[in-house]
RODO-2510 file (C-alpha; in nm, 4 decimals, decimal comma):
residues 256
     n   res          X          Y          Z
     1     m     0,0156    -3,0179    -0,1305
     2     l     0,3723    -3,0665    -0,0322
     3     k     0,5054    -2,9108    -0,3611
     4     t     0,2716    -2,6206    -0,3270
     5     n     0,3729    -2,5345     0,0380
     6     l     0,7321    -2,5661    -0,0695
     7     g     0,6617    -2,3156    -0,3517
     8     s     0,5087    -2,0909    -0,1183
     9     f     0,7754    -2,1112     0,1345
    10     f     1,0432    -2,0579    -0,1421
    11     t     0,8753    -1,7333    -0,2825
    12     v     0,8213    -1,6028     0,0611
    13     g     1,1837    -1,6654     0,1437
    14     i     1,2908    -1,4873    -0,1812
    15     a     1,0655    -1,1852    -0,0970
    16     s     1,2085    -1,1497     0,2547
    17     s     1,5749    -1,2121     0,1464
    18     a     1,5354    -0,9625    -0,1380
    19     s     1,3843    -0,7012     0,0805
    20     v     1,6416    -0,7157     0,3513
    21     l     1,9319    -0,6603     0,0849
    22     i     1,7600    -0,3677    -0,0546
    23     f     1,7716    -0,2164     0,2908
    24     l     2,1447    -0,3262     0,3669
    25     w     2,2905    -0,1933     0,0539
    26     p     2,5065     0,0499     0,2478
    27     l     2,6805    -0,2323     0,4103
    28     i     2,7489    -0,4340     0,0971
    29     i     2,7517    -0,2177    -0,2070
    30     s     2,8725     0,1236    -0,3313
    31     q     2,6258     0,4227    -0,3306
    32     p     2,3743     0,4404    -0,6090
    33     s     2,1635     0,7653    -0,6496
    34     q     1,8693     0,7794    -0,4167
    35     s     1,6135     0,8185    -0,6858
    36     a     1,7645     0,5515    -0,9056
    37     l     1,7431     0,3005    -0,6070
    38     a     1,3844     0,3879    -0,5255
    39     q     1,2622     0,3445    -0,8766
    40     g     1,4613    -0,0003    -0,9194
    41     t     1,3218    -0,1062    -0,5957
    42     f     0,9537    -0,0186    -0,6962
    43     i     1,0152    -0,2005    -1,0203
    44     a     1,1252    -0,5065    -0,8502
    45     l     0,8677    -0,5010    -0,5868
    46     m     0,5575    -0,5255    -0,8051
    47     p     0,6581    -0,8599    -0,9646
    48     l     0,7673    -0,9939    -0,6321
    49     l     0,4150    -0,9220    -0,4669
    50     l     0,2491    -1,0869    -0,7764
    51     a     0,4714    -1,3879    -0,7436
    52     v     0,3742    -1,4226    -0,3832
    53     l     0,0063    -1,3856    -0,4634
    54     l     0,0121    -1,6336    -0,7622
    55     v     0,1952    -1,8932    -0,5675
    56     e    -0,0366    -1,8375    -0,2666
    57     f    -0,3517    -1,8651    -0,5025
    58     g    -0,1977    -2,1748    -0,6747
    59     s    -0,1461    -2,3528    -0,3438
    60     g    -0,5024    -2,2989    -0,2685
    61     k    -0,4346    -2,0721     0,0179
    62     l    -0,5979    -1,7779    -0,1645
    63     g    -0,9149    -1,8074    -0,3568
    64     a    -1,1898    -1,5709    -0,4175
    65     r    -1,3021    -1,5715    -0,0638
    66     q    -0,9562    -1,5459     0,0695
    67     l    -0,8842    -1,2545    -0,1790
    68     a    -1,1837    -1,0818    -0,0604
    69     v    -1,0622    -1,1039     0,2999
    70     l    -0,7178    -0,9730     0,1930
    71     g    -0,8793    -0,6758     0,0128
    72     l    -1,0848    -0,5922     0,3032
    73     l    -0,7979    -0,5828     0,5456
    74     i    -0,5809    -0,3724     0,3137
    75     a    -0,8599    -0,1329     0,2721
    76     l    -0,9357    -0,1309     0,6513
    77     n    -0,5653    -0,0974     0,7473
    78     s    -0,4941     0,1757     0,5041
    79     v    -0,7662     0,3998     0,6477
    80     i    -0,6546     0,3087     1,0133
    81     r    -0,3061     0,4168     0,9197
    82     l    -0,4195     0,7641     0,8165
    83     l    -0,5155     0,8256     1,1873
    84     g    -0,1420     0,8159     1,3116
    85     a     0,0917     0,7778     1,0451
    86     g     0,3875     1,0502     1,0834
    87     v     0,2420     1,1861     1,4245
    88     s     0,5283     1,1870     1,6869
    89     g     0,6045     0,8352     1,6113
    90     i     0,2489     0,7056     1,6401
    91     e     0,1980     0,4427     1,3983
    92     t    -0,1537     0,2709     1,3859
    93     a    -0,1047     0,0291     1,0912
    94     f     0,1264    -0,2492     1,2487
    95     f    -0,0967    -0,4022     1,4798
    96     l    -0,3416    -0,5330     1,2132
    97     i    -0,0502    -0,6430     0,9882
    98     i     0,0717    -0,8350     1,2729
    99     l    -0,2504    -1,0010     1,3752
   100     g    -0,3545    -1,0627     1,0240
   101     a    -0,0228    -1,2253     0,9248
   102     y    -0,0165    -1,4374     1,2473
   103     v    -0,3609    -1,5857     1,1654
   104     f    -0,3280    -1,6161     0,7877
   105     g     0,0322    -1,6851     0,7297
   106     s     0,3548    -1,5189     0,6032
   107     g     0,2650    -1,4887     0,2400
   108     f    -0,0736    -1,3209     0,3184
   109     g     0,1218    -1,0960     0,5572
   110     f     0,3758    -0,9738     0,3106
   111     i     0,0889    -0,8667     0,0743
   112     l    -0,1263    -0,7251     0,3547
   113     g     0,1733    -0,5191     0,4771
   114     a     0,3118    -0,3804     0,1435
   115     g    -0,0470    -0,3397     0,0181
   116     s    -0,1729    -0,1404     0,3181
   117     l     0,1328     0,1037     0,2996
   118     l     0,0805     0,1497    -0,0801
   119     v    -0,3069     0,2133    -0,0384
   120     s    -0,2621     0,4405     0,2505
   121     a     0,0056     0,6404     0,0694
   122     l    -0,2294     0,6858    -0,2372
   123     l    -0,5085     0,7914     0,0017
   124     g    -0,2959     1,0650     0,1587
   125     a    -0,0240     0,9472     0,3725
   126     g     0,2303     1,0359     0,1050
   127     v     0,4000     0,9016    -0,2005
   128     g     0,7628     0,9580    -0,2612
   129     p     1,0825     0,7731    -0,3004
   130     w     1,0350     0,6221     0,0493
   131     l     0,7143     0,4513    -0,0428
   132     p     0,8745     0,1285    -0,1945
   133     f     1,0975     0,0866     0,1011
   134     q     0,8137     0,1340     0,3445
   135     m     0,6162    -0,1349     0,1642
   136     m     0,9037    -0,3901     0,1668
   137     a     0,9510    -0,3114     0,5306
   138     a     0,6006    -0,3553     0,6095
   139     g     0,6008    -0,6698     0,4152
   140     l     0,8757    -0,8092     0,6289
   141     v     0,6874    -0,7245     0,9396
   142     g     0,4043    -0,9459     0,7904
   143     i     0,6395    -1,2197     0,7093
   144     g     0,7827    -1,2290     1,0629
   145     a     0,4313    -1,2282     1,2134
   146     g     0,3232    -1,5210     0,9945
   147     a     0,6363    -1,7265     1,0788
   148     l     0,5800    -1,6632     1,4424
   149     r     0,2824    -1,8875     1,4740
   150     r     0,4892    -2,1709     1,3444
   151     f     0,6886    -2,1704     1,6665
   152     t     0,4312    -2,1123     1,9107
   153     s     0,1949    -2,3607     2,1103
   154     t     0,0066    -2,1315     2,3234
   155     k    -0,3623    -2,1351     2,3872
   156     p    -0,5443    -1,9355     2,1191
   157     s    -0,6189    -1,5740     2,2439
   158     s    -0,4555    -1,6650     2,5648
   159     r    -0,2712    -1,3925     2,7643
   160     l     0,0500    -1,5513     2,6876
   161     e    -0,0285    -1,5280     2,2913
   162     i    -0,1220    -1,1677     2,3370
   163     a     0,1881    -1,0903     2,5227
   164     l     0,3980    -1,2700     2,2614
   165     l     0,2284    -1,0729     1,9856
   166     a     0,2766    -0,7528     2,1734
   167     t     0,6501    -0,8206     2,2287
   168     y     0,6912    -0,8875     1,8571
   169     g     0,5239    -0,5681     1,7846
   170     v     0,7810    -0,3891     1,9838
   171     i     1,0588    -0,5694     1,8198
   172     a     0,9205    -0,5206     1,4685
   173     s     0,8476    -0,1533     1,5241
   174     f     1,2204    -0,0860     1,6109
   175     a     1,3455    -0,3108     1,3030
   176     y     1,1108    -0,1269     1,0680
   177     g     1,2577     0,2012     1,1900
   178     a     1,6106     0,0907     1,1575
   179     l     1,5471    -0,0446     0,8112
   180     m     1,3846     0,2768     0,6886
   181     t     1,6848     0,4806     0,8367
   182     m     1,9429     0,2528     0,6828
   183     w     1,8440     0,3053     0,3322
   184     n     1,8719     0,6830     0,3200
   185     w     2,1405     0,7011     0,5839
   186     p     2,4351     0,7519     0,3572
   187     y     2,2587     1,0536     0,1909
   188     l     2,1401     1,2285     0,5078
   189     a     2,4211     1,1707     0,7433
   190     g     2,6780     1,3979     0,5263
   191     a     3,0196     1,2846     0,4489
   192     s     3,2504     1,3924     0,7169
   193     s     3,0941     1,3416     1,0597
   194     s     3,1265     1,0578     1,3167
   195     v     2,7857     0,9320     1,2028
   196     s     2,8385     0,9401     0,8279
   197     y     2,8569     0,6355     0,6203
   198     l     3,2056     0,5420     0,5269
   199     l     3,2288     0,3527     0,1938
   200     g     3,4511     0,0575     0,2231
   201     a     3,4736     0,0677     0,6071
   202     p     3,4558    -0,2580     0,8092
   203     l     3,0968    -0,3654     0,8737
   204     s     3,1431    -0,3003     1,2652
   205     e     3,2667     0,0493     1,2148
   206     n     2,9588     0,1356     0,9866
   207     l     2,7133    -0,0255     1,2257
   208     a     2,8627     0,1748     1,5155
   209     r     2,8306     0,4927     1,3099
   210     f     2,4757     0,3929     1,2160
   211     f     2,3754     0,3405     1,5760
   212     k     2,5245     0,6847     1,6765
   213     y     2,3125     0,8346     1,3899
   214     e     1,9938     0,6840     1,5237
   215     i     2,0638     0,8179     1,8605
   216     f     2,1798     1,1738     1,7521
   217     t     1,8738     1,1999     1,5081
   218     g     1,6099     1,0914     1,7552
   219     g     1,5322     0,7756     1,5384
   220     l     1,5059     0,5520     1,8343
   221     l     1,2706     0,7947     2,0027
   222     w     1,0404     0,7967     1,7016
   223     d     1,0663     0,4129     1,6787
   224     a     0,9695     0,3819     2,0445
   225     g     0,6565     0,5843     1,9821
   226     r     0,5523     0,3341     1,6877
   227     a     0,6572     0,0227     1,9255
   228     a     0,4501     0,1703     2,2302
   229     t     0,1434     0,2321     1,9831
   230     t     0,1579    -0,1279     1,8270
   231     a     0,2252    -0,3122     2,1660
   232     l    -0,0640    -0,1141     2,3497
   233     v    -0,3180    -0,1729     2,0583
   234     i    -0,2429    -0,5400     2,0443
   235     a    -0,2635    -0,5614     2,4269
   236     v    -0,5912    -0,4050     2,4240
   237     t    -0,7662    -0,5307     2,1048
   238     g    -0,5817    -0,8339     2,0300
   239     k    -0,7967    -1,1032     2,1728
   240     a    -1,1015    -0,9722     2,0131
   241     i    -0,9366    -0,9183     1,6515
   242     l    -0,7858    -1,2534     1,6650
   243     s    -1,1129    -1,4096     1,7424
   244     t    -1,2588    -1,2281     1,4567
   245     l    -0,9715    -1,3083     1,2176
   246     r    -0,9991    -1,6809     1,3021
   247     r    -1,3682    -1,6904     1,2270
   248     a    -1,2982    -1,5232     0,8937
   249     s    -1,0362    -1,7745     0,8262
   250     n    -1,2679    -2,0639     0,8941
   251     k    -1,5472    -1,9143     0,6846
   252     a    -1,3068    -1,8623     0,3986
   253     n    -1,1656    -2,2058     0,4264
   254     f    -0,7970    -2,0874     0,4499
   255     v    -0,5503    -2,3791     0,4250
   256     k    -0,3642    -2,4164     0,7496
***
């Protein structure tokens, strides 16, 4: 069990590190073309998801019943996302990713987040060069929520636990928005303004330009809508959903 747990931890670590590096490319490498970057990311993402799934399955964390729970949550969340995706910053998908990952773990959360965004895009939310980045960013939200439970000792479904998850929802919503802006910022900000990406500039200068870009384009306001929606839904439904997911976890014999 120790070896399989280490394998799962290592695989999730690689998935999260690779995802972060893909988004932060403007700060560390020269500009590739947008389409080539998107295609390369999508190609890299699929084996990454498969690796997480296989490691989780091999460790005993995901068997037939566990996979059924995962598939059900992905399908449900994909439909839920269609109710609010792209409308004034309202985003209805993140609360279930956060709650599901918190109960079932980071590997589960990564697949739930990425899978939900993929299926919802195929159902109608939109397929384009942004999709692999959305999938990776949502996967990171799931990884973070799964890791959160390792550092909490609150009573299950207590007000403190719900407040903690709602707070994480706010942080994750802004982080998701920042990552999604970062990957295409060099292309959309132009080349000669105070908010443009400056190839070869010091990290501090590019970060300052990026923050200005977020303010001037209204990205922070859009992210605030996502954060408010996620926190509100967690606060209102979190207790009931956590109880349901924990019962499902017990019935499906998830490894703790």
